[in-house]
All heavy atoms as a GROMACS GRO file, in nm:
protein
  610
    1MET      N    1   0.085  -0.118   0.000
    1MET     CA    2   0.000   0.000   0.000
    1MET      C    3   0.090   0.124   0.000
    1MET      O    4   0.188   0.130   0.073
    1MET     CB    5  -0.091  -0.002   0.124
    1MET     CG    6  -0.193   0.109   0.123
    1MET     SD    7  -0.314   0.100   0.257
    1MET     CE    8  -0.404  -0.045   0.212
    2ASP      N    9   0.054   0.223  -0.079
    2ASP     CA   10   0.139   0.342  -0.087
    2ASP      C   11   0.117   0.436   0.032
    2ASP      O   12   0.023   0.421   0.109
    2ASP     CB   13   0.119   0.414  -0.220
    2ASP     CG   14  -0.020   0.470  -0.239
    2ASP    OD1   15  -0.089   0.497  -0.140
    2ASP    OD2   16  -0.061   0.489  -0.354
    3ARG      N   17   0.205   0.533   0.045
    3ARG     CA   18   0.203   0.624   0.160
    3ARG      C   19   0.076   0.707   0.167
    3ARG      O   20   0.023   0.732   0.275
    3ARG     CB   21   0.325   0.715   0.156
    3ARG     CG   22   0.454   0.641   0.185
    3ARG     CD   23   0.574   0.727   0.173
    3ARG     NE   24   0.577   0.822   0.284
    3ARG     CZ   25   0.655   0.927   0.288
    3ARG    NH1   26   0.736   0.954   0.189
    3ARG    NH2   27   0.654   1.007   0.392
    4LEU      N   28   0.025   0.751   0.052
    4LEU     CA   29  -0.096   0.833   0.052
    4LEU      C   30  -0.214   0.755   0.108
    4LEU      O   31  -0.290   0.807   0.191
    4LEU     CB   32  -0.128   0.884  -0.089
    4LEU     CG   33  -0.256   0.967  -0.101
    4LEU    CD1   34  -0.250   1.090  -0.011
    4LEU    CD2   35  -0.278   1.007  -0.246
    5ASN      N   36  -0.229   0.631   0.067
    5ASN     CA   37  -0.340   0.550   0.119
    5ASN      C   38  -0.325   0.523   0.268
    5ASN      O   39  -0.423   0.521   0.341
    5ASN     CB   40  -0.354   0.421   0.040
    5ASN     CG   41  -0.418   0.444  -0.095
    5ASN    OD1   42  -0.498   0.535  -0.112
    5ASN    ND2   43  -0.382   0.363  -0.192
    6LEU      N   44  -0.202   0.504   0.314
    6LEU     CA   45  -0.180   0.486   0.457
    6LEU      C   46  -0.216   0.613   0.534
    6LEU      O   47  -0.274   0.605   0.642
    6LEU     CB   48  -0.035   0.446   0.484
    6LEU     CG   49   0.004   0.306   0.441
    6LEU    CD1   50   0.154   0.284   0.460
    6LEU    CD2   51  -0.075   0.201   0.518
    7HIS      N   52  -0.183   0.729   0.478
    7HIS     CA   53  -0.221   0.855   0.541
    7HIS      C   54  -0.372   0.870   0.546
    7HIS      O   55  -0.427   0.915   0.648
    7HIS     CB   56  -0.161   0.973   0.464
    7HIS     CG   57  -0.039   1.028   0.525
    7HIS    ND1   58   0.000   1.156   0.510
    7HIS    CD2   59   0.054   0.971   0.604
    7HIS    CE1   60   0.112   1.178   0.575
    7HIS    NE2   61   0.148   1.066   0.633
    8LYS      N   62  -0.439   0.835   0.439
    8LYS     CA   63  -0.586   0.843   0.436
    8LYS      C   64  -0.646   0.756   0.545
    8LYS      O   65  -0.737   0.798   0.616
    8LYS     CB   66  -0.640   0.801   0.299
    8LYS     CG   67  -0.618   0.902   0.191
    8LYS     CD   68  -0.676   0.852   0.060
    8LYS     CE   69  -0.652   0.949  -0.053
    8LYS     NZ   70  -0.712   0.902  -0.179
    9ILE      N   71  -0.595   0.636   0.558
    9ILE     CA   72  -0.646   0.543   0.661
    9ILE      C   73  -0.622   0.601   0.800
    9ILE      O   74  -0.712   0.600   0.884
    9ILE     CB   75  -0.583   0.404   0.645
    9ILE    CG1   76  -0.633   0.338   0.518
    9ILE    CG2   77  -0.612   0.317   0.767
    9ILE    CD1   78  -0.557   0.214   0.478
   10ASP      N   79  -0.502   0.651   0.824
   10ASP     CA   80  -0.470   0.710   0.954
   10ASP      C   81  -0.563   0.826   0.987
   10ASP      O   82  -0.613   0.837   1.099
   10ASP     CB   83  -0.325   0.758   0.959
   10ASP     CG   84  -0.224   0.646   0.965
   10ASP    OD1   85  -0.263   0.531   0.997
   10ASP    OD2   86  -0.105   0.673   0.937
   11PHE      N   87  -0.586   0.914   0.892
   11PHE     CA   88  -0.674   1.028   0.916
   11PHE      C   89  -0.818   0.984   0.935
   11PHE      O   90  -0.889   1.039   1.019
   11PHE     CB   91  -0.665   1.130   0.801
   11PHE     CG   92  -0.563   1.236   0.824
   11PHE    CD1   93  -0.431   1.216   0.789
   11PHE    CD2   94  -0.599   1.356   0.883
   11PHE    CE1   95  -0.336   1.314   0.812
   11PHE    CE2   96  -0.506   1.454   0.907
   11PHE     CZ   97  -0.373   1.434   0.871
   12LEU      N   98  -0.861   0.885   0.859
   12LEU     CA   99  -0.998   0.837   0.874
   12LEU      C  100  -1.018   0.774   1.012
   12LEU      O  101  -1.120   0.800   1.077
   12LEU     CB  102  -1.033   0.737   0.764
   12LEU     CG  103  -1.176   0.684   0.765
   12LEU    CD1  104  -1.278   0.797   0.757
   12LEU    CD2  105  -1.195   0.586   0.650
   13VAL      N  106  -0.922   0.698   1.059
   13VAL     CA  107  -0.930   0.638   1.193
   13VAL      C  108  -0.937   0.747   1.298
   13VAL      O  109  -1.019   0.741   1.392
   13VAL     CB  110  -0.813   0.541   1.218
   13VAL    CG1  111  -0.804   0.501   1.364
   13VAL    CG2  112  -0.826   0.418   1.129
   14ALA      N  113  -0.854   0.850   1.284
   14ALA     CA  114  -0.855   0.961   1.380
   14ALA      C  115  -0.988   1.037   1.374
   14ALA      O  116  -1.043   1.076   1.478
   14ALA     CB  117  -0.740   1.056   1.353
   15LEU      N  118  -1.042   1.054   1.256
   15LEU     CA  119  -1.171   1.122   1.242
   15LEU      C  120  -1.282   1.040   1.307
   15LEU      O  121  -1.368   1.095   1.377
   15LEU     CB  122  -1.203   1.146   1.094
   15LEU     CG  123  -1.343   1.197   1.062
   15LEU    CD1  124  -1.372   1.328   1.133
   15LEU    CD2  125  -1.361   1.211   0.912
   16ILE      N  126  -1.282   0.911   1.284
   16ILE     CA  127  -1.383   0.823   1.345
   16ILE      C  128  -1.376   0.832   1.498
   16ILE      O  129  -1.479   0.843   1.565
   16ILE     CB  130  -1.365   0.679   1.296
   16ILE    CG1  131  -1.408   0.670   1.150
   16ILE    CG2  132  -1.442   0.580   1.382
   16ILE    CD1  133  -1.367   0.542   1.080
   17ASP      N  134  -1.256   0.834   1.551
   17ASP     CA  135  -1.237   0.846   1.696
   17ASP      C  136  -1.289   0.980   1.746
   17ASP      O  137  -1.363   0.985   1.846
   17ASP     CB  138  -1.089   0.829   1.730
   17ASP     CG  139  -1.064   0.833   1.879
   17ASP    OD1  140  -1.120   0.748   1.951
   17ASP    OD2  141  -0.989   0.923   1.923
   18GLU      N  142  -1.253   1.087   1.680
   18GLU     CA  143  -1.298   1.221   1.721
   18GLU      C  144  -1.449   1.235   1.710
   18GLU      O  145  -1.515   1.290   1.798
   18GLU     CB  146  -1.229   1.328   1.635
   18GLU     CG  147  -1.260   1.469   1.676
   18GLU     CD  148  -1.202   1.507   1.811
   18GLU    OE1  149  -1.100   1.448   1.853
   18GLU    OE2  150  -1.260   1.597   1.875
   19PHE      N  151  -1.506   1.182   1.604
   19PHE     CA  152  -1.651   1.185   1.584
   19PHE      C  153  -1.721   1.110   1.697
   19PHE      O  154  -1.820   1.158   1.752
   19PHE     CB  155  -1.685   1.123   1.448
   19PHE     CG  156  -1.828   1.141   1.406
   19PHE    CD1  157  -1.867   1.252   1.336
   19PHE    CD2  158  -1.923   1.044   1.436
   19PHE    CE1  159  -1.999   1.268   1.295
   19PHE    CE2  160  -2.055   1.059   1.397
   19PHE     CZ  161  -2.093   1.171   1.327
   20GLY      N  162  -1.668   0.993   1.730
   20GLY     CA  163  -1.726   0.914   1.838
   20GLY      C  164  -1.722   0.986   1.971
   20GLY      O  165  -1.819   0.986   2.047
   21LYS      N  166  -1.609   1.050   2.001
   21LYS     CA  167  -1.598   1.127   2.125
   21LYS      C  168  -1.698   1.241   2.127
   21LYS      O  169  -1.760   1.268   2.230
   21LYS     CB  170  -1.457   1.182   2.142
   21LYS     CG  171  -1.354   1.077   2.174
   21LYS     CD  172  -1.215   1.137   2.179
   21LYS     CE  173  -1.110   1.030   2.200
   21LYS     NZ  174  -0.974   1.085   2.189
   22ARG      N  175  -1.713   1.309   2.016
   22ARG     CA  176  -1.803   1.424   2.008
   22ARG      C  177  -1.948   1.384   2.032
   22ARG      O  178  -2.025   1.458   2.092
   22ARG     CB  179  -1.789   1.488   1.870
   22ARG     CG  180  -1.891   1.592   1.835
   22ARG     CD  181  -1.830   1.727   1.820
   22ARG     NE  182  -1.909   1.824   1.751
   22ARG     CZ  183  -2.028   1.868   1.789
   22ARG    NH1  184  -2.087   1.819   1.894
   22ARG    NH2  185  -2.090   1.961   1.722
   23PHE      N  186  -1.987   1.266   1.984
   23PHE     CA  187  -2.127   1.224   1.994
   23PHE      C  188  -2.151   1.107   2.088
   23PHE      O  189  -2.260   1.050   2.090
   23PHE     CB  190  -2.180   1.191   1.854
   23PHE     CG  191  -2.191   1.312   1.766
   23PHE    CD1  192  -2.096   1.339   1.670
   23PHE    CD2  193  -2.294   1.402   1.783
   23PHE    CE1  194  -2.103   1.452   1.590
   23PHE    CE2  195  -2.304   1.515   1.705
   23PHE     CZ  196  -2.208   1.540   1.608
   24GLY      N  197  -2.051   1.071   2.168
   24GLY     CA  198  -2.069   0.964   2.266
   24GLY      C  199  -2.089   0.827   2.203
   24GLY      O  200  -2.166   0.746   2.255
   25LEU      N  201  -2.019   0.800   2.094
   25LEU     CA  202  -2.031   0.672   2.025
   25LEU      C  203  -1.900   0.594   2.037
   25LEU      O  204  -1.793   0.653   2.047
   25LEU     CB  205  -2.058   0.695   1.875
   25LEU     CG  206  -2.182   0.777   1.838
   25LEU    CD1  207  -2.181   0.807   1.688
   25LEU    CD2  208  -2.308   0.704   1.878
   26SER      N  209  -1.911   0.463   2.032
   26SER     CA  210  -1.790   0.382   2.023
   26SER      C  211  -1.732   0.400   1.884
   26SER      O  212  -1.799   0.451   1.793
   26SER     CB  213  -1.823   0.234   2.046
   26SER     OG  214  -1.897   0.183   1.936
   27ASN      N  215  -1.608   0.358   1.864
   27ASN     CA  216  -1.548   0.368   1.731
   27ASN      C  217  -1.628   0.288   1.629
   27ASN      O  218  -1.644   0.331   1.515
   27ASN     CB  219  -1.402   0.324   1.733
   27ASN     CG  220  -1.312   0.428   1.795
   27ASN    OD1  221  -1.347   0.545   1.807
   27ASN    ND2  222  -1.195   0.385   1.836
   28ARG      N  223  -1.676   0.172   1.669
   28ARG     CA  224  -1.756   0.090   1.578
   28ARG      C  225  -1.885   0.162   1.539
   28ARG      O  226  -1.921   0.166   1.422
   28ARG     CB  227  -1.789  -0.044   1.643
   28ARG     CG  228  -1.881  -0.130   1.557
   28ARG     CD  229  -1.907  -0.262   1.621
   28ARG     NE  230  -1.796  -0.347   1.580
   28ARG     CZ  231  -1.778  -0.470   1.619
   28ARG    NH1  232  -1.859  -0.525   1.707
   28ARG    NH2  233  -1.677  -0.541   1.575
   29GLU      N  234  -1.955   0.218   1.638
   29GLU     CA  235  -2.079   0.291   1.609
   29GLU      C  236  -2.052   0.414   1.522
   29GLU      O  237  -2.127   0.443   1.429
   29GLU     CB  238  -2.146   0.336   1.739
   29GLU     CG  239  -2.201   0.224   1.823
   29GLU     CD  240  -2.239   0.269   1.962
   29GLU    OE1  241  -2.172   0.360   2.019
   29GLU    OE2  242  -2.337   0.213   2.016
   30SER      N  243  -1.944   0.482   1.553
   30SER     CA  244  -1.905   0.600   1.478
   30SER      C  245  -1.879   0.564   1.332
   30SER      O  246  -1.930   0.629   1.239
   30SER     CB  247  -1.782   0.663   1.541
   30SER     OG  248  -1.742   0.779   1.472
   31TYR      N  249  -1.801   0.460   1.307
   31TYR     CA  250  -1.772   0.417   1.170
   31TYR      C  251  -1.900   0.379   1.097
   31TYR      O  252  -1.921   0.420   0.983
   31TYR     CB  253  -1.674   0.299   1.168
   31TYR     CG  254  -1.664   0.241   1.029
   31TYR    CD1  255  -1.590   0.305   0.931
   31TYR    CD2  256  -1.735   0.126   0.995
   31TYR    CE1  257  -1.586   0.254   0.802
   31TYR    CE2  258  -1.731   0.074   0.867
   31TYR     CZ  259  -1.656   0.140   0.771
   31TYR     OH  260  -1.653   0.090   0.643
   32ARG      N  261  -1.984   0.300   1.162
   32ARG     CA  262  -2.108   0.256   1.096
   32ARG      C  263  -2.196   0.374   1.058
   32ARG      O  264  -2.255   0.377   0.950
   32ARG     CB  265  -2.183   0.159   1.186
   32ARG     CG  266  -2.120   0.023   1.190
   32ARG     CD  267  -2.200  -0.072   1.275
   32ARG     NE  268  -2.139  -0.204   1.272
   32ARG     CZ  269  -2.173  -0.302   1.352
   32ARG    NH1  270  -2.268  -0.285   1.441
   32ARG    NH2  271  -2.114  -0.418   1.343
   33TYR      N  272  -2.207   0.470   1.148
   33TYR     CA  273  -2.290   0.588   1.121
   33TYR      C  274  -2.232   0.667   1.003
   33TYR      O  275  -2.304   0.700   0.908
   33TYR     CB  276  -2.296   0.676   1.246
   33TYR     CG  277  -2.379   0.801   1.227
   33TYR    CD1  278  -2.516   0.799   1.247
   33TYR    CD2  279  -2.319   0.921   1.189
   33TYR    CE1  280  -2.593   0.913   1.228
   33TYR    CE2  281  -2.395   1.035   1.170
   33TYR     CZ  282  -2.531   1.030   1.191
   33TYR     OH  283  -2.606   1.144   1.172
   34ILE      N  284  -2.103   0.697   1.011
   34ILE     CA  285  -2.040   0.776   0.905
   34ILE      C  286  -2.051   0.703   0.770
   34ILE      O  287  -2.084   0.764   0.668
   34ILE     CB  288  -1.892   0.804   0.940
   34ILE    CG1  289  -1.886   0.904   1.057
   34ILE    CG2  290  -1.816   0.859   0.820
   34ILE    CD1  291  -1.746   0.921   1.116
   35ASN      N  292  -2.026   0.575   0.770
   35ASN     CA  293  -2.033   0.497   0.647
   35ASN      C  294  -2.176   0.489   0.593
   35ASN      O  295  -2.199   0.501   0.472
   35ASN     CB  296  -1.976   0.357   0.669
   35ASN     CG  297  -1.957   0.282   0.540
   35ASN    OD1  298  -1.896   0.334   0.447
   35ASN    ND2  299  -2.007   0.161   0.535
   36GLN      N  300  -2.273   0.471   0.683
   36GLN     CA  301  -2.414   0.458   0.642
   36GLN      C  302  -2.461   0.581   0.564
   36GLN      O  303  -2.540   0.568   0.470
   36GLN     CB  304  -2.503   0.438   0.764
   36GLN     CG  305  -2.650   0.427   0.731
   36GLN     CD  306  -2.736   0.403   0.854
   36GLN    OE1  307  -2.686   0.389   0.966
   36GLN    NE2  308  -2.865   0.399   0.835
   37TYR      N  309  -2.414   0.699   0.601
   37TYR     CA  310  -2.461   0.821   0.538
   37TYR      C  311  -2.361   0.878   0.436
   37TYR      O  312  -2.368   0.996   0.401
   37TYR     CB  313  -2.498   0.924   0.645
   37TYR     CG  314  -2.613   0.873   0.728
   37TYR    CD1  315  -2.595   0.831   0.859
   37TYR    CD2  316  -2.740   0.861   0.673
   37TYR    CE1  317  -2.699   0.780   0.934
   37TYR    CE2  318  -2.846   0.809   0.747
   37TYR     CZ  319  -2.824   0.769   0.877
   37TYR     OH  320  -2.929   0.718   0.950
   38GLY      N  321  -2.272   0.794   0.388
   38GLY     CA  322  -2.182   0.831   0.279
   38GLY      C  323  -2.059   0.910   0.318
   38GLY      O  324  -1.986   0.958   0.231
   39GLY      N  325  -2.034   0.923   0.446
   39GLY     CA  326  -1.922   1.004   0.493
   39GLY      C  327  -1.786   0.947   0.461
   39GLY      O  328  -1.692   1.022   0.433
   40VAL      N  329  -1.771   0.815   0.462
   40VAL     CA  330  -1.641   0.755   0.431
   40VAL      C  331  -1.604   0.786   0.286
   40VAL      O  332  -1.493   0.830   0.257
   40VAL     CB  333  -1.640   0.603   0.458
   40VAL    CG1  334  -1.514   0.539   0.405
   40VAL    CG2  335  -1.656   0.574   0.606
   41GLN      N  336  -1.698   0.767   0.196
   41GLN     CA  337  -1.670   0.795   0.055
   41GLN      C  338  -1.643   0.944   0.033
   41GLN      O  339  -1.554   0.981  -0.042
   41GLN     CB  340  -1.786   0.748  -0.034
   41GLN     CG  341  -1.750   0.748  -0.180
   41GLN     CD  342  -1.632   0.658  -0.211
   41GLN    OE1  343  -1.628   0.542  -0.171
   41GLN    NE2  344  -1.534   0.710  -0.282
   42MET      N  345  -1.719   1.030   0.100
   42MET     CA  346  -1.695   1.173   0.089
   42MET      C  347  -1.555   1.207   0.138
   42MET      O  348  -1.482   1.283   0.073
   42MET     CB  349  -1.799   1.252   0.170
   42MET     CG  350  -1.787   1.404   0.157
   42MET     SD  351  -1.665   1.486   0.263
   42MET     CE  352  -1.727   1.449   0.425
   43PHE      N  353  -1.514   1.148   0.250
   43PHE     CA  354  -1.380   1.171   0.304
   43PHE      C  355  -1.274   1.129   0.202
   43PHE      O  356  -1.180   1.204   0.176
   43PHE     CB  357  -1.362   1.094   0.435
   43PHE     CG  358  -1.222   1.100   0.488
   43PHE    CD1  359  -1.182   1.205   0.568
   43PHE    CD2  360  -1.130   1.001   0.456
   43PHE    CE1  361  -1.052   1.212   0.616
   43PHE    CE2  362  -1.001   1.007   0.504
   43PHE     CZ  363  -0.962   1.112   0.584
   44LEU      N  364  -1.289   1.011   0.145
   44LEU     CA  365  -1.191   0.963   0.049
   44LEU      C  366  -1.187   1.049  -0.077
   44LEU      O  367  -1.080   1.076  -0.131
   44LEU     CB  368  -1.219   0.816   0.014
   44LEU     CG  369  -1.202   0.717   0.129
   44LEU    CD1  370  -1.249   0.578   0.087
   44LEU    CD2  371  -1.059   0.714   0.179
   45ASN      N  372  -1.303   1.093  -0.122
   45ASN     CA  373  -1.310   1.177  -0.242
   45ASN      C  374  -1.249   1.315  -0.221
   45ASN      O  375  -1.199   1.376  -0.315
   45ASN     CB  376  -1.454   1.192  -0.290
   45ASN     CG  377  -1.511   1.065  -0.346
   45ASN    OD1  378  -1.439   0.972  -0.381
   45ASN    ND2  379  -1.642   1.058  -0.353
   46HIS      N  380  -1.257   1.366  -0.099
   46HIS     CA  381  -1.213   1.503  -0.070
   46HIS      C  382  -1.101   1.509   0.033
   46HIS      O  383  -1.082   1.610   0.099
   46HIS     CB  384  -1.333   1.587  -0.023
   46HIS     CG  385  -1.442   1.592  -0.124
   46HIS    ND1  386  -1.434   1.666  -0.239
   46HIS    CD2  387  -1.561   1.527  -0.129
   46HIS    CE1  388  -1.544   1.649  -0.310
   46HIS    NE2  389  -1.622   1.564  -0.246
   47TYR      N  390  -1.025   1.402   0.041
   47TYR     CA  391  -0.916   1.393   0.138
   47TYR      C  392  -0.822   1.512   0.129
   47TYR      O  393  -0.778   1.566   0.230
   47TYR     CB  394  -0.839   1.262   0.120
   47TYR     CG  395  -0.712   1.257   0.200
   47TYR    CD1  396  -0.716   1.229   0.334
   47TYR    CD2  397  -0.589   1.284   0.140
   47TYR    CE1  398  -0.599   1.225   0.410
   47TYR    CE2  399  -0.472   1.281   0.215
   47TYR     CZ  400  -0.478   1.251   0.349
   47TYR     OH  401  -0.363   1.249   0.423
   48ASP      N  402  -0.792   1.556   0.007
   48ASP     CA  403  -0.695   1.665  -0.012
   48ASP      C  404  -0.737   1.793   0.059
   48ASP      O  405  -0.652   1.872   0.099
   48ASP     CB  406  -0.671   1.691  -0.160
   48ASP     CG  407  -0.796   1.720  -0.238
   48ASP    OD1  408  -0.903   1.665  -0.205
   48ASP    OD2  409  -0.788   1.797  -0.336
   49ILE      N  410  -0.865   1.812   0.081
   49ILE     CA  411  -0.915   1.930   0.154
   49ILE      C  412  -0.940   1.895   0.300
   49ILE      O  413  -0.896   1.967   0.390
   49ILE     CB  414  -1.044   1.983   0.091
   49ILE    CG1  415  -1.016   2.032  -0.052
   49ILE    CG2  416  -1.107   2.093   0.175
   49ILE    CD1  417  -1.138   2.062  -0.133
   50VAL      N  418  -1.006   1.785   0.323
   50VAL     CA  419  -1.048   1.746   0.458
   50VAL      C  420  -0.930   1.733   0.554
   50VAL      O  421  -0.937   1.776   0.668
   50VAL     CB  422  -1.130   1.616   0.454
   50VAL    CG1  423  -1.163   1.567   0.594
   50VAL    CG2  424  -1.258   1.634   0.374
   51HIS      N  425  -0.819   1.678   0.506
   51HIS     CA  426  -0.707   1.652   0.597
   51HIS      C  427  -0.638   1.780   0.643
   51HIS      O  428  -0.556   1.776   0.734
   51HIS     CB  429  -0.606   1.555   0.535
   51HIS     CG  430  -0.504   1.618   0.448
   51HIS    ND1  431  -0.530   1.652   0.318
   51HIS    CD2  432  -0.376   1.654   0.473
   51HIS    CE1  433  -0.420   1.706   0.266
   51HIS    NE2  434  -0.326   1.709   0.358
   52THR      N  435  -0.673   1.894   0.586
   52THR     CA  436  -0.612   2.020   0.628
   52THR      C  437  -0.688   2.084   0.744
   52THR      O  438  -0.641   2.182   0.802
   52THR     CB  439  -0.606   2.121   0.511
   52THR    OG1  440  -0.738   2.157   0.472
   52THR    CG2  441  -0.529   2.063   0.394
   53LEU      N  442  -0.803   2.030   0.779
   53LEU     CA  443  -0.887   2.085   0.886
   53LEU      C  444  -0.845   2.031   1.022
   53LEU      O  445  -0.784   1.925   1.033
   53LEU     CB  446  -1.034   2.051   0.860
   53LEU     CG  447  -1.092   2.093   0.726
   53LEU    CD1  448  -1.232   2.035   0.710
   53LEU    CD2  449  -1.094   2.244   0.713
   54LEU      N  450  -0.884   2.102   1.127
   54LEU     CA  451  -0.869   2.051   1.263
   54LEU      C  452  -0.964   1.932   1.281
   54LEU      O  453  -1.072   1.929   1.220
   54LEU     CB  454  -0.903   2.159   1.365
   54LEU     CG  455  -0.818   2.285   1.364
   54LEU    CD1  456  -0.876   2.390   1.456
   54LEU    CD2  457  -0.675   2.251   1.404
   55PHE      N  458  -0.926   1.837   1.364
   55PHE     CA  459  -1.012   1.720   1.384
   55PHE      C  460  -1.150   1.760   1.435
   55PHE      O  461  -1.252   1.702   1.394
   55PHE     CB  462  -0.946   1.618   1.477
   55PHE     CG  463  -0.841   1.538   1.408
   55PHE    CD1  464  -0.707   1.561   1.435
   55PHE    CD2  465  -0.873   1.442   1.315
   55PHE    CE1  466  -0.609   1.489   1.371
   55PHE    CE2  467  -0.776   1.369   1.249
   55PHE     CZ  468  -0.643   1.393   1.278
   56ARG      N  469  -1.158   1.858   1.521
   56ARG     CA  470  -1.287   1.907   1.570
   56ARG      C  471  -1.372   1.956   1.454
   56ARG      O  472  -1.491   1.925   1.445
   56ARG     CB  473  -1.265   2.018   1.672
   56ARG     CG  474  -1.394   2.074   1.732
   56ARG     CD  475  -1.368   2.199   1.816
   56ARG     NE  476  -1.334   2.311   1.728
   56ARG     CZ  477  -1.221   2.381   1.731
   56ARG    NH1  478  -1.128   2.353   1.820
   56ARG    NH2  479  -1.200   2.479   1.648
   57ASP      N  480  -1.312   2.031   1.363
   57ASP     CA  481  -1.384   2.082   1.248
   57ASP      C  482  -1.423   1.971   1.151
   57ASP      O  483  -1.531   1.974   1.092
   57ASP     CB  484  -1.302   2.189   1.175
   57ASP     CG  485  -1.280   2.312   1.260
   57ASP    OD1  486  -1.358   2.336   1.355
   57ASP    OD2  487  -1.183   2.387   1.231
   58MET      N  488  -1.334   1.871   1.137
   58MET     CA  489  -1.367   1.756   1.052
   58MET      C  490  -1.488   1.681   1.109
   58MET      O  491  -1.577   1.642   1.034
   58MET     CB  492  -1.249   1.659   1.043
   58MET     CG  493  -1.142   1.701   0.947
   58MET     SD  494  -1.026   1.566   0.910
   58MET     CE  495  -0.926   1.567   1.057
   59ALA      N  496  -1.491   1.663   1.241
   59ALA     CA  497  -1.603   1.593   1.304
   59ALA      C  498  -1.733   1.671   1.286
   59ALA      O  499  -1.836   1.613   1.253
   59ALA     CB  500  -1.575   1.569   1.452
   60ASP      N  501  -1.727   1.802   1.304
   60ASP     CA  502  -1.847   1.884   1.286
   60ASP      C  503  -1.893   1.882   1.140
   60ASP      O  504  -2.012   1.873   1.111
   60ASP     CB  505  -1.821   2.029   1.329
   60ASP     CG  506  -1.807   2.043   1.480
   60ASP    OD1  507  -1.849   1.951   1.554
   60ASP    OD2  508  -1.755   2.148   1.524
   61GLY      N  509  -1.797   1.891   1.048
   61GLY     CA  510  -1.830   1.886   0.906
   61GLY      C  511  -1.889   1.752   0.866
   61GLY      O  512  -1.983   1.746   0.787
   62MET      N  513  -1.834   1.645   0.922
   62MET     CA  514  -1.886   1.512   0.893
   62MET      C  515  -2.027   1.497   0.947
   62MET      O  516  -2.114   1.439   0.881
   62MET     CB  517  -1.795   1.404   0.952
   62MET     CG  518  -1.835   1.263   0.914
   62MET     SD  519  -1.832   1.230   0.738
   62MET     CE  520  -1.656   1.227   0.706
   63ALA      N  521  -2.053   1.551   1.066
   63ALA     CA  522  -2.188   1.546   1.123
   63ALA      C  523  -2.286   1.620   1.033
   63ALA      O  524  -2.397   1.571   1.007
   63ALA     CB  525  -2.188   1.605   1.263
   64ALA      N  526  -2.246   1.736   0.983
   64ALA     CA  527  -2.333   1.814   0.894
   64ALA      C  528  -2.356   1.739   0.763
   64ALA      O  529  -2.470   1.734   0.713
   64ALA     CB  530  -2.271   1.951   0.867
   65PHE      N  531  -2.252   1.682   0.708
   65PHE     CA  532  -2.266   1.605   0.584
   65PHE      C  533  -2.363   1.488   0.603
   65PHE      O  534  -2.454   1.469   0.523
   65PHE     CB  535  -2.129   1.553   0.538
   65PHE     CG  536  -2.136   1.468   0.415
   65PHE    CD1  537  -2.136   1.525   0.290
   65PHE    CD2  538  -2.146   1.329   0.425
   65PHE    CE1  539  -2.144   1.446   0.175
   65PHE    CE2  540  -2.154   1.250   0.312
   65PHE     CZ  541  -2.154   1.308   0.187
   66CYS      N  542  -2.341   1.411   0.709
   66CYS     CA  543  -2.427   1.295   0.736
   66CYS      C  544  -2.571   1.339   0.762
   66CYS      O  545  -2.665   1.272   0.717
   66CYS     CB  546  -2.373   1.214   0.854
   66CYS     SG  547  -2.218   1.127   0.816
   67HIS      N  548  -2.588   1.450   0.830
   67HIS     CA  549  -2.723   1.501   0.857
   67HIS      C  550  -2.795   1.534   0.726
   67HIS      O  551  -2.913   1.503   0.710
   67HIS     CB  552  -2.715   1.625   0.948
   67HIS     CG  553  -2.848   1.678   0.987
   67HIS    ND1  554  -2.929   1.615   1.078
   67HIS    CD2  555  -2.915   1.788   0.947
   67HIS    CE1  556  -3.041   1.684   1.093
   67HIS    NE2  557  -3.034   1.790   1.012
   68ARG      N  558  -2.723   1.596   0.634
   68ARG     CA  559  -2.783   1.627   0.503
   68ARG      C  560  -2.820   1.503   0.423
   68ARG      O  561  -2.901   1.508   0.332
   68ARG     CB  562  -2.688   1.714   0.420
   68ARG     CG  563  -2.677   1.856   0.468
   68ARG     CD  564  -2.606   1.947   0.368
   68ARG     NE  565  -2.472   1.902   0.331
   68ARG     CZ  566  -2.361   1.930   0.396
   68ARG    NH1  567  -2.364   2.003   0.507
   68ARG    NH2  568  -2.245   1.885   0.353
   69HIS      N  569  -2.761   1.389   0.460
   69HIS     CA  570  -2.787   1.264   0.390
   69HIS      C  571  -2.871   1.168   0.475
   69HIS      O  572  -2.867   1.046   0.453
   69HIS     CB  573  -2.655   1.201   0.346
   69HIS     CG  574  -2.589   1.277   0.238
   69HIS    ND1  575  -2.503   1.382   0.263
   69HIS    CD2  576  -2.601   1.269   0.103
   69HIS    CE1  577  -2.464   1.432   0.148
   69HIS    NE2  578  -2.521   1.368   0.050
   70GLY      N  579  -2.944   1.221   0.572
   70GLY     CA  580  -3.038   1.142   0.648
   70GLY      C  581  -2.999   1.109   0.790
   70GLY      O  582  -3.079   1.049   0.863
   71GLY      N  583  -2.880   1.144   0.833
   71GLY     CA  584  -2.836   1.117   0.969
   71GLY      C  585  -2.910   1.202   1.071
   71GLY      O  586  -2.958   1.310   1.037
   72LYS      N  587  -2.917   1.155   1.191
   72LYS     CA  588  -2.993   1.225   1.296
   72LYS      C  589  -2.905   1.304   1.392
   72LYS      O  590  -2.955   1.386   1.468
   72LYS     CB  591  -3.077   1.126   1.377
   72LYS     CG  592  -3.172   1.044   1.292
   72LYS     CD  593  -3.272   1.132   1.220
   72LYS     CE  594  -3.366   1.046   1.137
   72LYS     NZ  595  -3.425   1.118   1.027
   73LEU      N  596  -2.772   1.280   1.391
   73LEU     CA  597  -2.683   1.354   1.481
   73LEU      C  598  -2.655   1.491   1.424
   73LEU      O  599  -2.634   1.508   1.305
   73LEU     CB  600  -2.552   1.278   1.498
   73LEU     CG  601  -2.559   1.138   1.557
   73LEU    CD1  602  -2.422   1.073   1.559
   73LEU    CD2  603  -2.618   1.143   1.696
   74VAL      N  604  -2.654   1.590   1.512
   74VAL     CA  605  -2.622   1.728   1.469
   74VAL      C  606  -2.526   1.789   1.568
   74VAL      O  607  -2.537   1.775   1.684
   74VAL     CB  608  -2.748   1.815   1.460
   74VAL    CG1  609  -2.715   1.950   1.403
   74VAL    CG2  610  -2.855   1.748   1.376
   0.00000   0.00000   0.00000
């Protein structure tokens, strides 16, 4: 696996952790929620922008994205 993909995975894991802390979810619940509402694919598609944000801002942005796609967390 190349370095860019490893970086993407590392950032996604950190985002899932931060998202879970923000909303009181386990990492598993956090991943399932983000994935269910298209957040994982959005993250991968826009990694070049997303990875420049603070983790707090990434978690808030992910919550907003998921909410627009049917998620209930805000």
